[in-house]
C-alpha positions as a Markdown table, in Angstrom:
| # | Residue | x | y | z |
|---|---|---|---|---|
| 1 | Met | 76.8 | 126.5 | 175.4 |
| 2 | Asn | 79.7 | 124.3 | 174.2 |
| 3 | Phe | 77.5 | 122.4 | 172.0 |
| 4 | Glu | 76.1 | 125.6 | 170.4 |
| 5 | Phe | 79.7 | 126.9 | 169.8 |
| 6 | Ile | 80.5 | 123.4 | 168.2 |
| 7 | Asn | 77.4 | 123.5 | 166.1 |
| 8 | Phe | 78.3 | 127.1 | 164.9 |
| 9 | Glu | 81.9 | 126.0 | 164.0 |
| 10 | Leu | 80.5 | 123.1 | 162.0 |
| 11 | Lys | 78.2 | 125.4 | 160.1 |
| 12 | Val | 81.1 | 127.8 | 159.3 |
| 13 | Leu | 83.2 | 124.8 | 158.2 |
| 14 | Leu | 80.5 | 123.6 | 155.9 |
| 15 | Leu | 80.1 | 127.1 | 154.5 |
| 16 | Ile | 83.8 | 127.3 | 153.6 |
| 17 | Ala | 83.6 | 124.0 | 152.1 |
| 18 | Arg | 80.7 | 124.9 | 149.9 |
| 19 | Ile | 82.5 | 128.2 | 148.8 |
| 20 | Phe | 85.8 | 126.1 | 147.9 |
| 21 | Ser | 83.6 | 123.5 | 145.9 |
| 22 | Gly | 81.9 | 126.4 | 144.1 |
| 23 | Val | 84.9 | 128.6 | 143.4 |
| 24 | Phe | 87.2 | 125.5 | 142.3 |
| 25 | Arg | 84.7 | 124.0 | 140.0 |
| 26 | Pro | 86.6 | 121.8 | 137.3 |
| 27 | Ser | 84.8 | 123.6 | 134.5 |
| 28 | Phe | 86.7 | 126.9 | 135.6 |
| 29 | Tyr | 90.1 | 125.5 | 135.3 |
| 30 | Pro | 90.5 | 125.8 | 131.2 |
| 31 | Thr | 89.5 | 129.5 | 131.6 |
| 32 | Val | 91.9 | 130.1 | 134.3 |
| 33 | Gly | 94.7 | 128.2 | 132.5 |
| 34 | Thr | 94.1 | 130.0 | 129.3 |
| 35 | Phe | 94.1 | 133.6 | 131.2 |
| 36 | Ile | 97.6 | 132.5 | 132.9 |
| 37 | Leu | 99.0 | 131.6 | 129.4 |
| 38 | Leu | 97.8 | 134.7 | 127.8 |
| 39 | Ser | 99.4 | 136.7 | 130.6 |
| 40 | Phe | 102.6 | 135.1 | 131.6 |
| 41 | Thr | 103.9 | 133.6 | 128.4 |
| 42 | Tyr | 104.9 | 134.8 | 124.9 |
| 43 | Leu | 101.1 | 134.7 | 124.1 |
| 44 | Ser | 101.0 | 138.0 | 126.0 |
| 45 | Leu | 102.3 | 139.7 | 123.0 |
| 46 | Phe | 98.9 | 139.1 | 121.3 |
| 47 | Pro | 96.5 | 142.1 | 121.1 |
| 48 | Trp | 94.2 | 142.5 | 123.7 |
| 49 | Ala | 91.1 | 142.2 | 121.7 |
| 50 | Phe | 92.3 | 138.8 | 120.4 |
| 51 | Lys | 93.2 | 137.6 | 123.9 |
| 52 | Leu | 89.6 | 138.4 | 125.2 |
| 53 | Trp | 88.2 | 136.8 | 122.2 |
| 54 | Ile | 90.1 | 133.5 | 123.1 |
| 55 | Leu | 89.1 | 133.7 | 126.7 |
| 56 | Ala | 85.3 | 134.2 | 125.7 |
| 57 | Leu | 85.5 | 131.4 | 123.5 |
| 58 | Val | 87.0 | 129.0 | 126.1 |
| 59 | Tyr | 84.8 | 130.3 | 128.7 |
| 60 | Ile | 81.6 | 129.7 | 126.4 |
| 61 | Phe | 82.6 | 126.1 | 125.3 |
| 62 | Thr | 84.0 | 124.9 | 128.6 |
| 63 | Phe | 81.6 | 126.5 | 131.0 |
| 64 | Cys | 78.5 | 128.0 | 129.5 |
| 65 | Leu | 77.4 | 125.5 | 127.0 |
| 66 | Pro | 78.2 | 122.5 | 129.0 |
| 67 | Ala | 76.5 | 123.9 | 132.1 |
| 68 | Leu | 73.4 | 124.7 | 130.0 |
| 69 | Gly | 73.4 | 121.3 | 128.3 |
| 70 | Val | 73.6 | 119.6 | 131.8 |
| 71 | Phe | 70.8 | 121.9 | 133.1 |
| 72 | Leu | 68.6 | 121.1 | 130.4 |
| 73 | Tyr | 69.4 | 117.3 | 130.7 |
| 74 | Arg | 68.5 | 117.4 | 134.3 |
| 75 | Arg | 65.3 | 119.3 | 133.8 |
| 76 | Leu | 64.2 | 116.8 | 131.1 |
| 77 | His | 64.5 | 113.9 | 133.5 |
| 78 | Gly | 63.1 | 115.8 | 136.4 |
| 79 | Trp | 66.1 | 115.3 | 138.5 |
| 80 | Asn | 67.4 | 117.8 | 141.2 |
| 81 | Ala | 71.3 | 118.4 | 141.3 |
| 82 | Ala | 71.8 | 115.8 | 144.2 |
| 83 | Gln | 70.4 | 113.1 | 142.0 |
| 84 | Leu | 72.6 | 114.1 | 139.2 |
| 85 | Arg | 75.7 | 113.2 | 141.5 |
| 86 | Met | 74.8 | 109.7 | 141.5 |
| 87 | Arg | 77.5 | 107.6 | 139.9 |
| 88 | His | 75.2 | 105.7 | 137.2 |
| 89 | Lys | 73.6 | 109.2 | 136.3 |
| 90 | Arg | 77.0 | 111.0 | 135.7 |
| 91 | Gly | 77.7 | 109.5 | 132.1 |
| 92 | Ile | 75.8 | 111.9 | 130.0 |
| 93 | Pro | 77.0 | 115.0 | 131.6 |
| 94 | Tyr | 80.5 | 114.0 | 131.2 |
| 95 | Ile | 79.7 | 113.3 | 127.5 |
| 96 | Ile | 78.1 | 116.8 | 127.2 |
| 97 | Tyr | 81.4 | 118.4 | 128.4 |
| 98 | Ile | 83.4 | 116.1 | 126.3 |
| 99 | Cys | 81.6 | 117.1 | 123.1 |
| 100 | Cys | 81.7 | 120.8 | 123.9 |
| 101 | Tyr | 85.6 | 120.3 | 124.6 |
| 102 | Leu | 86.1 | 118.6 | 121.1 |
| 103 | Val | 84.3 | 121.2 | 119.4 |
| 104 | Leu | 86.6 | 123.9 | 121.0 |
| 105 | Met | 89.6 | 122.0 | 120.2 |
| 106 | His | 88.3 | 121.6 | 116.5 |
| 107 | Ile | 87.9 | 125.6 | 116.3 |
| 108 | Phe | 91.3 | 125.9 | 117.8 |
| 109 | Ser | 93.0 | 123.6 | 115.4 |
| 110 | Ala | 91.0 | 125.2 | 112.4 |
| 111 | Thr | 92.3 | 128.5 | 113.4 |
| 112 | His | 95.7 | 127.4 | 113.9 |
| 113 | Met | 95.9 | 128.4 | 117.6 |
| 114 | Pro | 99.3 | 127.9 | 119.6 |
| 115 | His | 99.4 | 124.3 | 120.9 |
| 116 | Phe | 99.8 | 125.5 | 124.4 |
| 117 | Leu | 96.4 | 126.9 | 124.2 |
| 118 | Met | 95.1 | 123.4 | 123.0 |
| 119 | Ala | 97.0 | 121.9 | 125.5 |
| 120 | Ile | 94.8 | 123.5 | 128.2 |
| 121 | Val | 91.5 | 122.2 | 126.7 |
| 122 | Gly | 93.2 | 118.9 | 125.9 |
| 123 | Ile | 94.1 | 118.3 | 129.6 |
| 124 | Ala | 90.5 | 119.1 | 130.6 |
| 125 | Leu | 89.3 | 116.7 | 127.9 |
| 126 | Leu | 91.7 | 113.9 | 129.0 |
| 127 | Val | 90.6 | 114.6 | 132.7 |
| 128 | Glu | 86.9 | 114.0 | 131.6 |
| 129 | Cys | 87.5 | 111.0 | 129.7 |
| 130 | Ala | 89.7 | 109.4 | 132.4 |
| 131 | Cys | 86.9 | 110.1 | 134.9 |
| 132 | Ile | 84.1 | 108.7 | 132.7 |
| 133 | Val | 86.0 | 105.5 | 132.2 |
| 134 | Ala | 86.9 | 105.3 | 136.0 |
| 135 | Asn | 83.3 | 106.1 | 136.9 |
| 136 | Val | 82.1 | 102.8 | 135.4 |
| 137 | Trp | 83.8 | 100.9 | 138.1 |
| 138 | Trp | 84.4 | 103.5 | 140.8 |
| 139 | Lys | 83.1 | 107.1 | 141.6 |
| 140 | Val | 86.0 | 109.6 | 141.6 |
| 141 | Ser | 86.0 | 113.3 | 142.5 |
| 142 | Leu | 86.1 | 115.5 | 139.2 |
| 143 | His | 86.7 | 118.4 | 141.5 |
| 144 | Ser | 89.8 | 116.6 | 142.7 |
| 145 | Ala | 91.0 | 115.4 | 139.3 |
| 146 | Gly | 90.7 | 119.2 | 138.2 |
| 147 | Thr | 93.1 | 120.5 | 140.7 |
| 148 | Gly | 95.4 | 117.4 | 139.9 |
| 149 | Gly | 95.3 | 118.4 | 136.4 |
| 150 | Val | 96.6 | 121.7 | 137.4 |
| 151 | Ile | 99.6 | 120.3 | 139.3 |
| 152 | Gly | 100.4 | 117.9 | 136.4 |
| 153 | Ala | 100.4 | 120.8 | 133.9 |
| 154 | Leu | 102.4 | 123.1 | 136.2 |
| 155 | Ile | 105.1 | 120.2 | 136.3 |
| 156 | Ala | 105.0 | 119.6 | 132.5 |
| 157 | Tyr | 105.1 | 123.4 | 131.8 |
| 158 | Ala | 108.0 | 123.9 | 134.1 |
| 159 | Ala | 109.9 | 121.2 | 132.0 |
| 160 | Ile | 109.0 | 122.9 | 128.7 |
| 161 | Phe | 109.6 | 126.6 | 129.6 |
| 162 | Asn | 112.4 | 125.9 | 132.0 |
| 163 | Phe | 111.1 | 127.7 | 135.2 |
| 164 | Asn | 111.1 | 127.0 | 138.7 |
| 165 | Pro | 107.6 | 125.8 | 139.7 |
| 166 | Val | 108.1 | 125.4 | 143.4 |
| 167 | Trp | 106.0 | 128.3 | 144.7 |
| 168 | Trp | 103.2 | 127.7 | 142.0 |
| 169 | Leu | 103.2 | 124.1 | 142.9 |
| 170 | Ala | 103.1 | 124.7 | 146.5 |
| 171 | Leu | 100.0 | 127.0 | 145.9 |
| 172 | Ala | 98.3 | 124.2 | 143.6 |
| 173 | Ile | 98.9 | 121.5 | 146.2 |
| 174 | Leu | 97.5 | 123.7 | 148.8 |
| 175 | Val | 94.4 | 124.4 | 147.0 |
| 176 | Ser | 94.2 | 120.9 | 146.0 |
| 177 | Gly | 94.2 | 119.8 | 149.5 |
| 178 | Cys | 91.5 | 122.3 | 150.5 |
| 179 | Val | 89.2 | 121.2 | 147.6 |
| 180 | Met | 89.7 | 117.4 | 148.6 |
| 181 | Thr | 88.9 | 118.3 | 152.2 |
| 182 | Ser | 85.8 | 120.3 | 151.1 |
| 183 | Arg | 84.5 | 117.3 | 149.1 |
| 184 | Met | 84.8 | 115.0 | 152.0 |
| 185 | Leu | 83.3 | 117.4 | 154.5 |
| 186 | Leu | 80.3 | 117.8 | 152.3 |
| 187 | Arg | 80.2 | 114.0 | 152.2 |
| 188 | Gln | 80.3 | 114.1 | 148.2 |
| 189 | His | 83.3 | 111.7 | 148.2 |
| 190 | Thr | 85.5 | 109.4 | 150.4 |
| 191 | Leu | 89.3 | 109.8 | 150.9 |
| 192 | Gly | 90.0 | 107.2 | 148.3 |
| 193 | Gln | 87.7 | 108.8 | 145.8 |
| 194 | Val | 89.4 | 112.4 | 146.0 |
| 195 | Leu | 92.8 | 110.7 | 146.2 |
| 196 | Gly | 92.1 | 109.0 | 143.0 |
| 197 | Gly | 90.7 | 111.8 | 141.3 |
| 198 | Thr | 93.8 | 113.9 | 142.1 |
| 199 | Leu | 96.1 | 111.1 | 140.8 |
| 200 | Ile | 94.1 | 111.0 | 137.6 |
| 201 | Gly | 94.2 | 114.6 | 137.2 |
| 202 | Ile | 98.2 | 114.7 | 137.7 |
| 203 | Val | 98.8 | 112.0 | 135.2 |
| 204 | Cys | 96.4 | 113.6 | 132.5 |
| 205 | Gly | 98.0 | 117.2 | 133.3 |
| 206 | Ile | 101.5 | 115.9 | 132.6 |
| 207 | Val | 100.6 | 113.6 | 129.5 |
| 208 | Gly | 98.1 | 116.2 | 128.0 |
| 209 | Thr | 100.8 | 119.0 | 128.2 |
| 210 | Leu | 103.6 | 116.9 | 126.7 |
| 211 | Leu | 101.6 | 115.3 | 123.9 |
| 212 | Met | 99.6 | 118.2 | 122.6 |
């Protein structure tokens, strides 16, 4: 009876871990960050139609097109999703995301978008580039790097807009901890890999926001 209860608890825990990994995918962060900027900064003064157009553009170039590209690449080689997680096979998917981010940044630059919007995409681009470089020697968690990027961006934006980020930081750190735990429970990464990814994300979040 006790073993059955423990087995049930384990299944529930793994289900929660899969949900966290699915909901907090790194490719969602640019869209979420753009939505926050369009809702809580002076960018909220833009017309709704224009804001929806920006959100759609970010969503297409940071999620839809890269996901489609990675799917086609995987099908071309006959790999399943688990095979694509292997360190030596992660290079091309990273490059697909980077190319889509670069195209989006070019569109933003050509249309003279506020640099805060470009910073969101720039942070994601920096995280991808840093992870692809780190991946040459050591597999790091891109999920953790994404949450770390949010923490770093919050720190930098708090300095730029002069607001108290304590509660937002507490929420971001809590989510980051849950995501890191989820990746370890699913046996996708080790403790060192999730911590390394988070550190990379924090640095990229701060540097990307301040330099963009």
